C-alpha positions as CSV (number, residue, x, y, z in Angstrom):
1,M,175.9,67.3,146.4
2,G,177.2,64.2,144.6
3,M,177.6,65.5,141.1
4,P,180.4,63.7,139.2
5,I,182.9,66.0,137.5
6,H,185.8,65.0,135.2
7,A,189.1,66.7,136.2
8,V,190.4,67.5,132.7
9,T,191.8,70.4,130.8
10,L,190.1,71.7,127.7
11,D,192.7,70.0,125.5
12,E,192.2,66.7,127.4
13,A,188.5,67.0,127.0
14,V,188.8,67.6,123.2
15,D,191.2,64.6,122.9
16,R,188.8,62.3,124.7
17,V,186.1,63.2,122.2
18,F,188.2,62.6,119.1
19,D,189.9,59.5,120.5
20,S,186.5,58.1,121.1
21,L,185.3,59.0,117.5
22,A,188.4,57.3,116.1
23,E,187.2,54.1,117.9
24,G,183.7,54.5,116.5
25,R,182.1,55.5,119.8
26,G,180.0,58.5,120.6
27,G,179.1,60.0,123.9
28,T,177.6,63.0,125.7
29,V,179.2,66.2,127.2
30,L,177.5,68.0,130.0
31,T,178.6,71.5,131.1
32,P,177.0,72.2,134.6
33,N,176.7,75.5,136.3
34,I,175.0,76.5,139.6
35,D,171.5,76.4,138.0
36,I,172.1,72.9,136.6
37,L,173.4,71.8,140.0
38,R,170.2,72.9,141.6
39,Q,168.2,70.9,139.0
40,Y,170.5,67.9,139.6
41,R,169.8,67.9,143.3
42,R,166.0,67.7,142.6
43,S,165.9,65.2,139.8
44,P,166.7,61.5,140.1
45,E,166.4,61.2,136.4
46,L,169.0,64.0,135.9
47,R,171.3,62.4,138.3
48,R,171.2,59.2,136.3
49,M,171.9,61.2,133.2
50,F,175.1,62.6,134.8
51,E,176.2,59.2,135.9
52,R,175.9,57.9,132.3
53,S,177.5,60.8,130.7
54,E,181.0,60.2,129.2
55,L,182.3,63.7,130.0
56,V,181.2,66.3,132.6
57,V,183.1,69.6,132.8
58,T,182.7,72.6,135.0
59,D,181.0,75.5,133.2
60,G,180.3,77.4,136.4
61,M,183.1,79.1,138.3
62,P,181.5,78.5,141.7
63,L,181.8,74.8,141.0
64,V,185.5,75.2,140.3
65,V,186.0,77.1,143.5
66,A,184.0,74.5,145.6
67,L,186.1,71.7,144.2
68,R,189.2,73.5,145.2
69,I,187.8,74.2,148.7
70,Q,187.2,70.5,149.3
71,R,190.6,69.6,147.9
72,T,189.5,67.8,144.8
73,P,190.4,70.5,142.3
74,V,189.8,70.5,138.5
75,P,192.2,72.3,136.2
76,G,189.8,75.2,135.5
77,Q,186.5,76.4,134.1
78,I,185.4,74.9,130.7
79,T,182.4,76.6,129.3
80,G,180.0,75.3,126.6
81,T,181.4,78.0,124.3
82,D,185.0,76.8,125.0
83,M,183.9,73.2,124.0
84,L,182.1,74.5,120.9
85,R,185.0,76.5,119.6
86,A,187.7,73.9,120.4
87,L,185.8,70.9,119.1
88,A,184.8,72.8,115.9
89,A,188.5,73.7,115.3
90,G,189.5,70.0,116.0
91,A,186.7,68.8,113.6
92,G,188.0,71.1,110.8
93,A,191.6,69.9,111.3
94,R,190.5,66.2,111.3
95,G,188.0,66.2,108.6
96,R,185.1,65.6,111.0
97,S,181.6,66.9,110.6
98,I,179.5,68.9,113.1
99,M,175.9,70.1,113.4
100,L,174.6,73.0,115.3
101,A,171.1,72.3,116.5
102,G,168.8,74.8,118.3
103,G,168.8,78.5,118.7
104,R,166.5,81.2,117.5
105,P,166.1,81.6,113.7
106,G,169.4,82.5,112.0
107,E,171.5,81.9,115.1
108,A,172.9,78.5,114.3
109,E,173.6,79.5,110.7
110,R,175.5,82.6,111.8
111,A,177.5,80.6,114.3
112,A,178.4,78.0,111.7
113,D,179.6,80.7,109.3
114,R,181.8,82.2,112.1
115,L,183.3,78.8,112.9
116,R,184.0,78.1,109.2
117,Q,185.9,81.4,109.0
118,V,188.1,80.3,111.8
119,S,188.5,76.7,110.5
120,P,188.3,76.7,106.7
121,G,187.1,73.4,105.4
122,L,185.0,72.7,108.4
123,R,181.9,70.7,107.5
124,A,179.1,72.3,109.5
125,E,175.3,71.8,109.1
126,T,172.6,73.5,111.1
127,Y,169.1,72.7,112.4
128,P,167.4,75.7,114.0
129,C,164.8,74.6,116.5
130,F,163.4,75.2,120.0
131,V,162.3,71.9,121.6
132,R,159.2,72.9,123.7
133,P,157.6,70.5,126.2
134,E,154.2,70.7,124.5
135,T,155.6,69.8,121.1
136,M,158.5,67.6,122.3
137,A,157.6,64.4,120.5
138,A,157.1,66.0,117.0
139,E,160.2,68.2,117.3
140,L,162.4,65.3,118.5
141,A,161.2,63.1,115.6
142,A,162.0,65.8,113.0
143,L,165.4,66.5,114.6
144,S,166.1,62.7,114.7
145,R,165.3,62.4,111.0
146,R,167.7,65.2,110.1
147,L,170.5,63.9,112.3
148,V,170.2,60.3,111.0
149,A,170.3,61.6,107.4
150,A,173.3,63.9,108.1
151,A,175.2,61.5,110.5
152,P,177.4,64.2,112.0
153,D,180.3,63.3,114.2
154,I,179.5,66.0,116.8
155,V,176.1,67.7,117.5
156,F,176.1,70.9,119.5
157,I,172.8,71.4,121.2
158,G,172.0,75.0,121.7
159,L,168.9,74.6,123.9
160,P,167.9,75.1,127.6
161,F,169.3,72.4,129.8
162,A,166.1,70.3,130.2
163,S,165.7,70.2,126.4
164,Q,169.4,69.4,125.9
165,T,169.1,66.3,128.1
166,A,165.8,65.2,126.5
167,V,167.5,65.4,123.0
168,M,170.5,63.5,124.2
169,S,168.5,60.7,125.8
170,A,166.1,60.4,122.9
171,L,168.6,60.5,120.0
172,R,171.7,58.7,121.3
173,P,170.4,55.2,120.6
174,A,169.9,56.1,116.9
175,L,173.4,57.6,116.6
176,P,175.8,55.6,118.9
177,G,178.8,56.9,117.1
178,T,178.0,60.6,117.5
179,W,179.0,62.9,120.3
180,F,176.3,65.2,121.7
181,V,177.5,68.4,123.4
182,G,175.2,70.6,125.5
183,V,176.2,74.3,124.8
184,G,173.1,76.2,125.9
185,S,173.3,79.8,124.7
186,S,176.8,79.5,123.3
187,F,175.7,80.4,119.7
188,D,175.2,83.9,121.1
189,F,178.9,84.1,122.2
190,V,180.2,82.7,119.0
191,N,178.2,85.3,117.1
192,G,179.3,88.2,119.3
193,D,175.8,88.9,120.4
194,R,177.0,88.5,124.0
195,S,180.4,88.8,125.6
196,R,182.1,87.0,128.5
197,P,182.9,89.2,131.5
198,P,186.5,90.2,132.3
199,E,188.7,87.4,133.9
200,L,188.7,89.1,137.3
201,V,184.8,89.1,137.4
202,R,184.9,85.3,136.5
203,R,187.5,84.5,139.2
204,L,185.4,86.3,141.8
205,C,182.4,84.2,140.8
206,L,180.5,87.3,139.8
207,E,179.6,86.4,136.3
208,W,175.9,86.2,137.4
209,A,176.0,89.9,138.3
210,W,177.6,90.8,135.0
211,R,174.9,88.9,133.2
212,L,172.1,90.6,135.2
213,T,173.3,93.9,133.8
214,S,172.3,92.9,130.3
215,Q,169.6,90.3,131.2
216,P,167.7,91.6,134.2
217,W,164.8,89.2,133.6
218,L,167.1,86.4,135.0
219,W,167.0,87.9,138.5
220,R,164.9,85.0,139.8
221,R,167.3,82.4,138.5
222,Y,170.3,84.0,140.1
223,L,169.0,85.7,143.2
224,V,166.1,83.4,144.3
225,H,167.5,80.1,143.2
226,G,171.2,80.7,142.6
227,V,172.3,82.4,145.8
228,P,170.9,79.7,148.2
229,T,172.4,76.9,146.0
230,T,175.8,78.5,146.0
231,A,175.7,79.1,149.7
232,R,174.9,75.5,150.4
233,L,177.6,74.3,148.0
234,A,180.2,76.4,149.8
235,V,179.1,75.2,153.3
236,D,179.1,71.5,152.1
237,A,182.5,71.9,150.5
238,L,184.0,73.4,153.7
239,R,182.4,70.6,155.8
240,L,183.8,68.0,153.5
241,R,187.3,69.5,153.6
242,W,187.3,69.5,157.4
243,R,186.0,66.0,157.7
244,R,188.0,64.1,155.1
245,D,191.7,63.9,154.4
246,G,191.3,62.1,151.1
247,S,189.6,63.1,147.9
248,P,186.0,61.9,147.4
249,T,186.1,60.4,143.9
250,T,184.1,58.0,141.9
251,S,185.6,54.7,140.5
252,A,186.4,56.6,137.3
253,G,188.5,59.1,139.2
254,R,186.1,62.0,139.0
255,P,185.9,64.5,141.7
256,A,182.4,64.8,143.2
257,L,180.8,68.0,144.3
258,P,179.5,67.6,147.9
């Protein structure tokens, strides 16, 4: 399906961010899963966003499995929550600042408190918001003013994916030395409001079923949209494995999902 992925470990991803910050350069981190892959296939604008992104890691385990099937493996799954915790710990150790933007009222503040407990001395600010399409311009303007005033090194965007990418595209020009990391609902995991499934469930690519037990209203996302996308991904990965001996990569050495 053409989505570029960086074949990095979590530690390597974290090092890339802080090495870039040391050189005065910012960037974006995208953490795609099956639902994001479905959106990627349908949106030329989103495909351009992925091509421009400095770091794309595999949040969804089906993507990890597909890359293994087509013989362009990545080291493993890296979720938005993994990136949030690891980068916050790294920021605390290096004297860098972070901002948690998004989430329901109180969510970002609680997550920041949890992260400070793990990394004493961490400089963490918060900006609770929910960027809605009908109020996008005003909310982006307010968020931009807050970010420019705070000038954080890393911004974690706890918003739905479409809003994440809108924020990144709109605000990066004003903060070229800042990293923007899309983390979706990761504040919930940091706060303990939701938990990850057991490792076996993740390895079997059944995290969607685990999530449906606590969030049944997501049935359309997983059953109507997710299952066909996953099936097509598996078929395409098998077809690519049979047809090619080499690894389909971009010029930057990134495995590409079929």
